[in-house]
PAZAPA-4460 file (N, C-alpha, C; in steps of 0.05 Angstrom, whole numbers, plus 32768, in hexadecimal, padded with zeros to 4 digits):
% residues 265
    n_x    n_y    n_z   ca_x   ca_y   ca_z    c_x    c_y    c_z   seq   type   mol
   8A96   8D54   7FBB   8AA5   8D41   7FCB   8ABE   8D38   7FBC     1      M     A
   8AD5   8D39   7FC9   8AEE   8D30   7FBC   8AEE   8D12   7FB9     2      S     A
   8AFA   8D09   7FA3   8AFE   8CEC   7F9F   8B1A   8CE3   7FA5     3      D     A
   8B2A   8CF4   7FB2   8B46   8CEE   7FBA   8B46   8CE9   7FD8     4      I     A
   8B52   8CD2   7FDF   8B50   8CC9   7FFB   8B6B   8CC6   8008     5      W     A
   8B6C   8CCB   8022   8B83   8CC2   8032   8B7C   8CA7   803E     6      E     A
   8B90   8C96   8042   8B8B   8C7B   804B   8B9E   8C75   8063     7      V     A
   8B92   8C6B   8079   8BA1   8C65   8091   8B9D   8C48   809A     8      Y     A
   8BB3   8C3C   80A1   8BB1   8C21   80AE   8BB6   8C25   80CC     9      A     A
   8BA4   8C19   80DC   8BA6   8C19   80F9   8BAB   8BFD   8102    10      L     A
   8BC2   8BF8   810D   8BC9   8BDD   8117   8BBD   8BDA   8133    11      K     A
   8BAE   8BC5   8136   8BA2   8BC0   8151   8BAB   8BA6   815E    12      Y     A
   8BBA   8B96   814F   8BC3   8B7D   815B   8BD9   8B70   814B    13      G     A
   8BE5   8B5B   8155   8BF8   8B4B   8147   8BFA   8B2F   8153    14      D     A
   8C07   8B1E   8145   8C0B   8B03   8150   8C26   8AFA   8145    15      R     A
   8C39   8AF6   8156   8C54   8AF1   814E   8C5D   8AD4   8152    16      N     A
   8C4B   8AC3   815C   8C52   8AA7   8161   8C47   8A95   814A    17      N     A
   8C4A   8A9E   8132   8C41   8A90   811A   8C59   8A85   810A    18      R     A
   8C53   8A73   80F8   8C67   8A69   80E5   8C5E   8A6D   80C8    19      R     A
   8C70   8A6B   80B6   8C6A   8A71   809A   8C55   8A5D   808F    20      R     A
   8C53   8A46   809A   8C3F   8A33   8090   8C23   8A3D   8094    21      E     A
   8C1F   8A50   80A7   8C05   8A5C   80AC   8BFF   8A73   8098    22      E     A
   8C13   8A7B   8088   8C0F   8A92   8076   8C10   8A8A   8058    23      S     A
   8C1D   8A74   8051   8C21   8A6D   8035   8C1D   8A4F   8031    24      F     A
   8C0F   8A48   801B   8C0F   8A2D   8011   8C28   8A29   8001    25      I     A
   8C33   8A11   8002   8C4B   8A09   7FF2   8C63   8A1A   7FF8    26      F     A
   8C67   8A21   8012   8C7F   8A30   801A   8C94   8A1D   8024    27      D     A
   8CAD   8A1E   8019   8CC2   8A0C   8021   8CCC   8A10   803E    28      D     A
   8CCA   8A29   8047   8CD5   8A31   8061   8CBE   8A32   8075    29      N     A
   8CAF   8A1C   8077   8C95   8A1D   8085   8C98   8A20   80A3    30      H     A
   8CAF   8A1A   80AF   8CB3   8A1B   80CC   8CBD   8A37   80D5    31      D     A
   8CC4   8A48   80C3   8CCF   8A62   80CB   8CBA   8A74   80D7    32      A     A
   8CC1   8A85   80EA   8CAD   8A97   80F6   8CA1   8AAA   80E1    33      P     A
   8C88   8AB2   80E5   8C7B   8AC5   80D2   8C65   8AD3   80E1    34      H     A
   8C6B   8AEC   80E8   8C58   8AFC   80F9   8C42   8B07   80E7    35      A     A
   8C2C   8B0F   80F5   8C15   8B1A   80E7   8C0C   8B33   80F7    36      I     A
   8C03   8B47   80E8   8BF8   8B5F   80F4   8BDA   8B60   80EE    37      D     A
   8BCB   8B6E   80FF   8BAE   8B72   80FB   8BA8   8B90   80F9    38      Y     A
   8B9A   8B98   80E4   8B95   8BB4   80DF   8B77   8BB9   80DA    39      F     A
   8B6F   8BD2   80DF   8B57   8BDD   80D2   8B61   8BF5   80C1    40      I     A
   8B4F   8BFE   80AF   8B58   8C14   809D   8B44   8C2A   809D    41      W     A
   8B4E   8C43   809C   8B3D   8C5B   809C   8B43   8C6A   8082    42      V     A
   8B2D   8C72   8074   8B2F   8C82   805C   8B23   8C9E   8063    43      L     A
   8B32   8CB3   805B   8B29   8CCF   8060   8B2C   8CDF   8047    44      K     A
   8B19   8CF0   8041   8B1C   8D03   802B   8B15   8D1F   8032    45      N     A
   8B14   8D25   804B   8B0E   8D40   8055   8AF2   8D44   805D    46      G     A
   8ADF   8D38   804E   8AC3   8D3B   8055   8AB6   8D21   805C    47      S     A
   8AC3   8D0B   8057   8AB7   8CF1   805C   8ACC   8CDE   8067    48      Q     A
   8AC3   8CCB   8078   8AD5   8CB7   8083   8AC8   8C9C   807E    49      T     A
   8AD8   8C89   8076   8ACF   8C6D   8072   8AE2   8C5B   8082    50      I     A
   8AD6   8C49   8091   8AE6   8C35   80A0   8AE5   8C1A   8090    51      L     A
   8AFC   8C0E   808D   8AFD   8BF4   8080   8B05   8BE0   8096    52      V     A
   8AF2   8BCE   809B   8AF4   8BB9   80B0   8AF4   8BC5   80CC    53      D     A
   8AEE   8BB4   80DF   8AEA   8BBD   80FA   8AFA   8BAD   810F    54      S     A
   8B0A   8B9A   8105   8B1C   8B8C   8117   8B0D   8B79   812A    55      G     A
   8B1B   8B6F   813F   8B0E   8B5F   8153   8B15   8B6B   816F    56      Y     A
   8B03   8B68   8181   8B07   8B74   819B   8B15   8B62   81AF    57      D     A
   8B1C   8B6C   81C7   8B2B   8B5C   81DA   8B1C   8B43   81E3    58      P     A
   8B02   8B43   81E3   8AF3   8B2B   81EA   8AF7   8B15   81D6    59      I     A
   8AF5   8B1B   81BC   8AFA   8B07   81A8   8B17   8AFE   81A8    60      E     A
   8B29   8B11   81AD   8B45   8B0A   81AF   8B4B   8AF6   81C6    61      G     A
   8B3E   8AFA   81DC   8B41   8AE8   81F3   8B37   8ACC   81EC    62      A     A
   8B20   8ACB   81DE   8B14   8AB1   81D7   8B27   8AA2   81C4    63      L     A
   8B35   8AB0   81B3   8B47   8AA3   81A0   8B64   8AA2   81A9    64      R     A
   8B6A   8AAC   81C0   8B86   8AAD   81C9   8B97   8AC0   81B8    65      G     A
   8B8A   8AD5   81AE   8B97   8AE8   819D   8B91   8B04   81A7    66      R     A
   8B9E   8B0C   81BC   8B98   8B26   81C8   8B9E   8B3D   81B6    67      P     A
   8B8F   8B53   81B8   8B94   8B6B   81A8   8BA7   8B7D   81B7    68      V     A
   8BB5   8B8D   81A8   8BC6   8BA2   81B5   8BB6   8BB9   81BE    69      L     A
   8BA1   8BC0   81AF   8B8F   8BD6   81B5   8B74   8BD0   81A9    70      R     A
   8B5F   8BD8   81B6   8B44   8BD5   81AC   8B43   8BE4   8191    71      D     A
   8B3B   8BD7   817B   8B3B   8BE5   8161   8B28   8BFC   8160    72      P     A
   8B12   8BFB   816F   8AFF   8C12   816F   8B0C   8C2A   817D    73      V     A
   8B19   8C25   8194   8B26   8C3A   81A2   8B3E   8C46   8192    74      N     A
   8B4A   8C35   8181   8B61   8C3E   8171   8B59   8C54   815E    75      A     A
   8B40   8C56   8157   8B37   8C6B   8145   8B3B   8C87   8150    76      L     A
   8B3D   8C89   816A   8B42   8CA4   8177   8B5C   8CB0   816D    77      E     A
   8B70   8C9F   8165   8B89   8CA9   815C   8B87   8CB9   8142    78      A     A
   8B72   8CB4   8133   8B6D   8CC4   811A   8B54   8CD5   811D    79      V     A
   8B4F   8CDD   8136   8B39   8CF0   813D   8B1E   8CE6   8135    80      N     A
   8B19   8CCC   8139   8AFF   8CC1   8133   8AF5   8CB1   814C    81      L     A
   8ADB   8CAE   814C   8ACE   8C9C   815F   8ABC   8C89   814F    82      T     A
   8AB3   8C74   815B   8AA1   8C62   814D   8A88   8C70   8143    83      A     A
   8A7F   8C83   8152   8A67   8C92   814A   8A6B   8CA3   8132    84      G     A
   8A84   8CAA   812B   8A89   8CB9   8113   8A87   8CA9   80F9    85      N     A
   8A87   8C8F   80FB   8A89   8C7D   80E4   8A6C   8C78   80D9    86      I     A
   8A67   8C81   80C1   8A4D   8C7B   80B5   8A4F   8C68   809D    87      D     A
   8A68   8C62   8095   8A6C   8C4F   807F   8A82   8C3C   8087    88      T     A
   8A7C   8C22   8088   8A8F   8C0E   8091   8A8F   8BF8   807D    89      L     A
   8AA5   8BF4   806F   8AA9   8BDF   805C   8AB3   8BC6   806B    90      I     A
   8AA5   8BB1   806A   8AAE   8B97   8076   8AB8   8B86   805F    91      V     A
   8AD3   8B82   805E   8ADE   8B74   8047   8AD5   8B57   8047    92      T     A
   8AD2   8B4B   805F   8AC7   8B30   8061   8AC1   8B2C   807E    93      H     A
   8AB3   8B16   8085   8AA8   8B13   809F   8AB9   8B02   80B2    94      M     A
   8AD3   8AFE   80AC   8AE4   8AF1   80BF   8AE8   8B01   80D9    95      H     A
   8AED   8AF3   80EE   8AEC   8AFF   8109   8AFD   8B18   810C    96      Y     A
   8B14   8B18   80FE   8B27   8B2F   8102   8B21   8B46   80F0    97      D     A
   8B0B   8B45   80E1   8B03   8B5B   80CF   8AE7   8B65   80D5    98      H     A
   8AD8   8B55   80E3   8ABB   8B5C   80E6   8AB2   8B5B   8104    99      A     A
   8AC4   8B60   8116   8ABC   8B63   8132   8AB3   8B7F   8139   100      G     A
   8AAA   8B83   8151   8AA3   8B9D   815B   8A8C   8BAB   814C   101      C     A
   8A7D   8B9C   813C   8A69   8BA9   812B   8A53   8BB8   813B   102      L     A
   8A4E   8BAE   8153   8A39   8BBA   8164   8A42   8BD5   816F   103      D     A
   8A5B   8BDD   816B   8A65   8BF5   8177   8A65   8C0D   8163   104      R     A
   8A5A   8C09   814B   8A58   8C1E   8137   8A3B   8C25   8133   105      F     A
   8A2F   8C36   8144   8A12   8C3A   8144   8A07   8C48   812B   106      P     A
   8A18   8C56   811C   8A0F   8C66   8105   8A19   8C5B   80EB   107      N     A
   8A25   8C44   80EB   8A32   8C3A   80D2   8A1E   8C2A   80C1   108      A     A
   8A21   8C2E   80A7   8A16   8C1B   8093   8A2D   8C09   808A   109      V     A
   8A28   8BEF   808B   8A3C   8BDB   8085   8A3A   8BD1   8068   110      F     A
   8A51   8BD1   805B   8A52   8BC9   803F   8A5F   8BAD   803D   111      H     A
   8A50   8B9A   8033   8A5A   8B7E   8033   8A50   8B71   8019   112      V     A
   8A5F   8B5D   8010   8A57   8B4E   7FF8   8A40   8B3A   7FFF   113      Q     A
   8A2D   8B38   7FEC   8A18   8B24   7FEF   8A24   8B09   7FF3   114      E     A
   8A39   8B02   7FE4   8A45   8AE8   7FE5   8A50   8AE2   8000   115      A     A
   8A59   8AF6   800E   8A66   8AF1   8029   8A51   8AEA   803D   116      E     A
   8A3A   8AF8   803E   8A26   8AF1   8051   8A19   8AD6   804B   117      M     A
   8A16   8AD0   8031   8A0C   8AB6   802A   8A1F   8AA0   8033   118      A     A
   8A38   8AA4   8030   8A4C   8A91   8039   8A4D   8A8E   8057   119      Y     A
   8A4D   8AA5   8066   8A4F   8AA4   8083   8A37   8A99   8091   120      A     A
   8A20   8A97   8082   8A07   8A8D   808F   89FD   8A74   8080   121      T     A
   8A0C   8A69   806E   8A03   8A53   805D   8A0F   8A38   8065   122      G     A
   8A0B   8A24   8055   8A12   8A08   805B   8A30   8A04   805E   123      P     A
   8A41   8A16   8053   8A5E   8A13   8057   8A65   8A15   8075   124      C     A
   8A55   8A23   8084   8A5B   8A26   80A1   8A55   8A0D   80B1   125      M     A
   8A4B   89F9   80A4   8A48   89DF   80B2   8A63   89D1   80B6   126      C     A
   8A78   89DB   80A9   8A92   89D0   80AB   8AA3   89E0   80BE   127      H     A
   8AAE   89D3   80D3   8ABD   89E1   80E8   8AD5   89F0   80DC   128      A     A
   8AE2   89E4   80C8   8AF9   89F1   80BC   8AF2   8A0C   80AF   129      T     A
   8ADB   8A0D   80A2   8AD3   8A26   8095   8AC7   8A3A   80A9   130      L     A
   8ABC   8A30   80BF   8AB2   8A41   80D5   8AC8   8A50   80E3   131      Q     A
   8AE0   8A44   80E4   8AF5   8A4D   80F6   8AFB   8A6B   80F5   132      M     A
   8AFD   8A77   80DE   8B04   8A94   80DE   8AEC   8AA6   80E4   133      P     A
   8AD4   8A9B   80E8   8ABD   8AAB   80ED   8AB5   8AAA   810A   134      F     A
   8AA8   8ABF   8113   8A9B   8ABF   812E   8A7D   8AC0   812A   135      S     A
   8A6F   8AAD   8135   8A52   8AAD   8132   8A45   8AC7   813D   136      A     A
   8A51   8AD2   8152   8A47   8AEA   815D   8A49   8B01   8149   137      D     A
   8A60   8B03   813B   8A63   8B18   8127   8A4F   8B15   8110   138      H     A
   8A4B   8AFC   8107   8A39   8AF7   80F1   8A1C   8AFE   80FA   139      V     A
   8A15   8AF6   8112   89FA   8AFD   811C   89F6   8B1B   811F   140      M     A
   8A0B   8B29   8127   8A09   8B46   8129   8A04   8B52   810D   141      R     A
   8A11   8B48   80F9   8A0C   8B52   80DE   89F0   8B4C   80D5   142      M     A
   89E6   8B35   80DC   89CA   8B2E   80D5   89B7   8B42   80E2   143      V     A
   89BC   8B49   80FB   89AC   8B5D   8109   89AE   8B78   80FB   144      K     A
   89C6   8B7F   80F1   89C9   8B98   80E3   89B8   8B97   80C9   145      N     A
   89B7   8B80   80BC   89A6   8B7E   80A4   8989   8B84   80AB   146      I     A
   897F   8B78   80C0   8963   8B7C   80C8   895E   8B98   80D1   147      Y     A
   8972   8BA7   80D9   896E   8BC3   80E1   8973   8BD6   80CA   148      S     A
   8978   8BCB   80B2   897B   8BDC   809B   8996   8BEA   8098   149      G     A
   89AB   8BDE   80A3   89C5   8BEC   80A4   89DA   8BDD   8094   150      R     A
   89D2   8BCC   8082   89E5   8BBD   8071   89DF   8BC3   8054   151      V     A
   89F4   8BCA   8045   89F2   8BCD   8028   8A01   8BB6   801B   152      M     A
   89F3   8BA5   800C   89FF   8B8F   7FFF   8A0A   8B96   7FE4   153      F     A
   8A20   8B89   7FDC   8A2B   8B8D   7FC1   8A2E   8B71   7FB4   154      H     A
   8A2A   8B71   7F9A   8A2E   8B58   7F8B   8A44   8B5E   7F76   155      E     A
   8A5D   8B59   7F7F   8A73   8B60   7F6E   8A7E   8B7B   7F73   156      G     A
   8A88   8B88   7F5E   8A95   8BA3   7F61   8A80   8BB8   7F65   157      D     A
   8A87   8BCD   7F76   8A73   8BE2   7F7C   8A82   8BFB   7F85   158      A     A
   8A76   8C12   7F81   8A81   8C2B   7F8B   8A74   8C31   7FA6   159      E     A
   8A85   8C37   7FBA   8A7C   8C3E   7FD5   8A7A   8C5C   7FD7   160      I     A
   8A8D   8C6A   7FCC   8A8E   8C87   7FCB   8AA0   8C8F   7FB4   161      A     A
   8A9F   8CA8   7FAB   8AB1   8CB0   7F95   8ACE   8CAA   7F9C   162      P     A
   8ADB   8C9A   7F8C   8AF7   8C93   7F91   8AFA   8C7A   7FA2   163      G     A
   8AE5   8C6D   7FAB   8AE7   8C55   7FBB   8AD5   8C3F   7FB0   164      V     A
   8AE0   8C29   7FA8   8AD1   8C13   7F9D   8AD9   8BF9   7FAB   165      T     A
   8AC6   8BE6   7FAB   8ACC   8BCB   7FB6   8ACB   8BB8   7F9E   166      V     A
   8ADB   8BA2   7FA1   8ADF   8B8F   7F8B   8ADF   8B73   7F97   167      H     A
   8ACC   8B63   7F8E   8AC9   8B48   7F98   8AE0   8B37   7F8F   168      L     A
   8AEE   8B2B   7FA2   8B05   8B1A   7F9C   8AFF   8AFD   7FA3   169      I     A
   8AF3   8AF8   7FBB   8AEF   8ADC   7FC4   8B09   8ACF   7FCB   170      G     A
   8B0A   8AB5   7FC8   8B23   8AA6   7FCE   8B26   8A9F   7FEB   171      G     A
   8B2F   8AB2   7FFB   8B33   8AAE   8018   8B19   8AAA   8026   172      H     A
   8B05   8AB9   801F   8AE9   8AB6   8028   8AD8   8ABB   800F   173      S     A
   8AC0   8AB0   800F   8AB0   8AAF   7FF6   8AAA   8ACC   7FEC   174      R     A
   8AA5   8ADE   7FFE   8A9D   8AF9   7FF6   8AB2   8B0E   7FFD   175      G     A
   8ACB   8B07   7FFF   8AE0   8B1A   8006   8AE1   8B30   7FF0   176      L     A
   8AE2   8B49   7FF9   8AE4   8B60   7FE7   8AFD   8B71   7FEF   177      Q     A
   8B0B   8B79   7FDA   8B21   8B8C   7FDE   8B17   8BA8   7FD8   178      A     A
   8B25   8BBC   7FE1   8B1C   8BD8   7FDF   8B30   8BE8   7FCF   179      V     A
   8B27   8BF5   7FBA   8B37   8C06   7FA9   8B32   8C23   7FB0   180      R     A
   8B48   8C32   7FB5   8B45   8C4D   7FBF   8B56   8C60   7FAD   181      V     A
   8B49   8C75   7FA3   8B57   8C89   7F94   8B66   8C9C   7FA6   182      K     A
   8B80   8C9E   7FA3   8B90   8CB0   7FB4   8BA0   8CC3   7FA2   183      T     A
   8BAE   8CD5   7FAE   8BBF   8CE8   7F9F   8BD5   8CD9   7F8F   184      A     A
   8BDD   8CC2   7F98   8BF1   8CB2   7F8A   8BE6   8CA0   7F75   185      R     A
   8BCC   8C9C   7F75   8BC0   8C89   7F62   8BAD   8C77   7F71   186      G     A
   8BA6   8C61   7F65   8B93   8C4E   7F71   8BA1   8C3A   7F83   187      H     A
   8B99   8C3A   7F9C   8BA4   8C28   7FB0   8B90   8C11   7FB4   188      L     A
   8B9B   8BF9   7FB8   8B8A   8BE2   7FBD   8B8E   8BD8   7FDA   189      M     A
   8B7A   8BDC   7FEB   8B79   8BCF   8005   8B71   8BB2   8000   190      L     A
   8B84   8BA0   8001   8B7E   8B85   7FFA   8B6E   8B76   800F   191      A     A
   8B70   8B80   8028   8B66   8B70   803E   8B71   8B54   803B   192      S     A
   8B61   8B3F   803D   8B6B   8B24   803C   8B6C   8B18   8020   193      D     A
   8B68   8B28   800B   8B6F   8B1F   7FF0   8B8D   8B1B   7FEE   194      A     A
   8B9C   8B27   7FFF   8BB9   8B22   8002   8BC0   8B29   801F   195      A     A
   8BC4   8B15   802F   8BCC   8B1A   804B   8BE8   8B27   804C   196      H     A
   8BFA   8B1E   803B   8C16   8B27   803B   8C1E   8B2E   801F   197      F     A
   8C33   8B3E   801C   8C3E   8B45   8002   8C46   8B2C   7FF3   198      Y     A
   8C51   8B18   8001   8C59   8AFF   7FF3   8C42   8AF1   7FE6   199      E     A
   8C2A   8AF3   7FF2   8C13   8AE6   7FE5   8C0F   8AF1   7FC9   200      N     A
   8C0D   8B0B   7FC7   8C05   8B18   7FAE   8C1C   8B1B   7F9B   201      V     A
   8C34   8B1F   7FA4   8C4B   8B23   7F93   8C58   8B09   7F89   202      F     A
   8C56   8AF4   7F9A   8C62   8ADB   7F92   8C4E   8AC5   7F8C   203      D     A
   8C34   8ACD   7F8C   8C1F   8ABA   7F85   8C1C   8AA3   7F99   204      G     A
   8C21   8AA8   7FB2   8C20   8A93   7FC7   8C05   8A95   7FD5   205      K     A
   8BF4   8A81   7FD2   8BD9   8A82   7FDF   8BDC   8A80   7FFD   206      P     A
   8BC9   8A8C   800A   8BC5   8A8B   8028   8BB6   8A71   802E   207      F     A
   8BBD   8A63   8044   8BB1   8A49   8049   8B93   8A49   804F   208      P     A
   8B88   8A5E   805A   8B6B   8A5F   805F   8B5E   8A68   8045   209      I     A
   8B51   8A56   8037   8B47   8A5C   801C   8B2F   8A4B   8017   210      V     A
   8B1A   8A57   800B   8B02   8A49   8003   8B02   8A43   7FE5   211      V     A
   8B11   8A54   7FD5   8B13   8A51   7FB8   8B2E   8A5A   7FAF   212      D     A
   8B3F   8A46   7FAA   8B5B   8A4C   7FA4   8B5E   8A5C   7F89   213      L     A
   8B4E   8A55   7F75   8B50   8A64   7F5C   8B49   8A81   7F60   214      Q     A
   8B33   8A86   7F6F   8B2C   8AA2   7F74   8B42   8AB1   7F83   215      N     A
   8B4F   8AA4   7F95   8B65   8AB1   7FA4   8B7B   8AB8   7F90   216      M     A
   8B83   8AA6   7F7F   8B99   8AAB   7F6C   8B91   8AC0   7F58   217      L     A
   8B78   8ABE   7F4E   8B6F   8AD3   7F3B   8B6E   8AEE   7F49   218      D     A
   8B68   8AEE   7F63   8B67   8B07   7F72   8B82   8B15   7F73   219      G     A
   8B98   8B06   7F73   8BB2   8B13   7F73   8BB5   8B24   7F59   220      F     A
   8BAC   8B19   7F43   8BAD   8B28   7F29   8B9B   8B40   7F2A   221      S     A
   8B83   8B3D   7F37   8B71   8B54   7F39   8B7D   8B6A   7F49   222      T     A
   8B8B   8B64   7F5E   8B98   8B79   7F6E   8BAC   8B88   7F5D   223      L     A
   8BBC   8B7A   7F4E   8BD0   8B87   7F3D   8BC2   8B99   7F28   224      H     A
   8BAD   8B8F   7F1D   8B9F   8B9D   7F07   8B92   8BB7   7F11   225      R     A
   8B88   8BB7   7F29   8B79   8BCE   7F34   8B8A   8BE2   7F42   226      L     A
   8BA2   8BDB   7F4B   8BB5   8BED   7F58   8BC5   8BFD   7F43   227      A     A
   8BCA   8C16   7F48   8BDA   8C26   7F35   8BF6   8C1B   7F32   228      S     A
   8C02   8C11   7F47   8C1B   8C02   7F45   8C1D   8BF0   7F5D   229      D     A
   8C31   8BDE   7F5C   8C32   8BC8   7F70   8C36   8BD3   7F8D   230      R     A
   8C42   8BEB   7F8F   8C46   8BF6   7FAA   8C2C   8BFF   7FB6   231      S     A
   8C17   8C00   7FA6   8BFD   8C09   7FB0   8BEA   8BF2   7FB6   232      M     A
   8BF5   8BD9   7FB6   8BE6   8BC2   7FC1   8BED   8BC0   7FDE   233      I     A
   8BD9   8BC1   7FEF   8BDE   8BC0   800C   8BD3   8BA6   8017   234      I     A
   8BE4   8B93   801F   8BDA   8B7A   802A   8BCD   8B7E   8045   235      P     A
   8BBC   8B6B   804D   8BAC   8B6F   8065   8BB9   8B6B   807F   236      G     A
   8BD0   8B5C   807F   8BDB   8B54   8099   8BF9   8B55   809B   237      H     A
   8C07   8B60   8087   8C24   8B5F   8086   8C31   8B73   8097   238      D     A
   8C43   8B6B   80AB   8C52   8B7F   80BA   8C63   8B91   80AA   239      P     A
   8C6A   8B89   8091   8C7A   8B9A   8080   8C6C   8BB4   8078   240      L     A
   8C52   8BB4   8079   8C43   8BCD   8074   8C4D   8BE3   8086   241      V     A
   8C53   8BDC   809F   8C5C   8BF1   80B2   8C79   8BFA   80AC   242      R     A
   8C89   8BE9   809F   8CA3   8BF2   8096   8CA2   8C04   807E   243      D     A
   8C91   8BFD   806B   8C8F   8C0D   8053   8C80   8C28   8057   244      Y     A
   8C6E   8C28   806A   8C5E   8C40   8070   8C61   8C46   808E   245      F     A
   8C76   8C54   8095   8C7C   8C59   80B2   8C64   8C67   80C0   246      P     A
   8C65   8C64   80DB   8C50   8C70   80EB   8C4E   8C8E   80E6   247      A     A
   8C37   8C99   80E7   8C32   8CB5   80E0   8C3D   8CC9   80F4   248      T     A
   8C42   8CC0   810C   8C4A   8CD2   8121   8C32   8CD9   8133   249      G     A
   8C1A   8CD5   8129   8C02   8CD9   8139   8C01   8CC4   814F   250      V     A
   8C07   8CAB   8148   8C09   8C95   815A   8C1A   8C80   814D   251      A     A
   8C28   8C6F   815C   8C3A   8C5C   8150   8C2C   8C45   8142   252      D     A
   8C11   8C44   8144   8C03   8C2E   8136   8BF3   8C38   811F   253      F     A
   8BF6   8C52   8117   8BE8   8C5E   8101   8BFB   8C62   80EA   254      V     A
   8BF5   8C57   80D2   8C06   8C58   80BB   8BF7   8C62   80A3   255      H     A
   8C01   8C77   8097   8BF4   8C83   807F   8BFD   8C75   8066   256      R     A
   8BEA   8C6B   8056   8BF0   8C59   8040   8BEF   8C67   8025   257      L     A
   8BE4   8C7F   8023   8BE1   8C8D   8009   8BF9   8C9D   8002   258      D     A
   8C0F   8C9B   8011   8C28   8CA9   800C   8C3B   8C95   7FFF   259      V     A
   8C52   8C9F   7FF5   8C65   8C8E   7FE9   8C72   8C7C   7FFE   260      A     A
   8C75   8C62   7FF8   8C81   8C50   800C   8C9F   8C54   800E   261      P     A
   8CAA   8C4C   8024   8CC7   8C4E   802A   8CD4   8C33   8025   262      V     A
   8CE7   8C32   8013   8CF7   8C1A   800F   8CE8   8C04   8001   263      G     A
   8CD2   8C0A   7FF4   8CC3   8BF4   7FE6   8CD2   8BEC   7FCD   264      F     A
   8CD5   8BD2   7FC9   8CE4   8BC8   7FB2   8CD1   8BBB   7F9E   265      A     A
***
């Protein structure tokens, strides 16, 4: 089995009615607009496919007033996949926009950090502020997956497949994990929400939804340390990703990340 992977970002939603105060703590230009994109990620090495995160579906979007552009599960068809093809699904953390649609992957084993499930089901969830990014339905679905033997827990760093490892970051959520992928260009870091935007990780600006600020700040250093170079840190929600990695031509929402970026400074 090859340990060199191709990496694809599939955009399934966006929200353009945001301001910078929703993206950065201590930002002077807090009233300026600041859009956000929503992605899932597909890893392919010719013989194996791994899905990173599962997005949120139109029902969850309607509940939160955040409609999706396309159902993330259906979006997989653009890279010749169906939900039934997925047997390995890394859940970076259990927030609603990363851990929805879990019931639609009948053959998947889900990889999650022990700390994340303890957090999502523990006393911290007695606080409405900390509950906000979670969906109880998503968390209960993962609990059902545990009872059906379909969850693999990790405690810190772990190898998922040759060339693919997960790394506990925390910060934004207690058990947030980033994904390191070996590609032909070197090691790429799918930051997920360890860095929502390039500005978070490059300028040391924390994101406002945070459970442990030190872990978040330390996580920025971890991303730099594990990526082969700074252009191979991929933030979880930045529209600039689509500028640096243009659409593949397969579909306008599919962006290949293991190639050299365009115009990256």
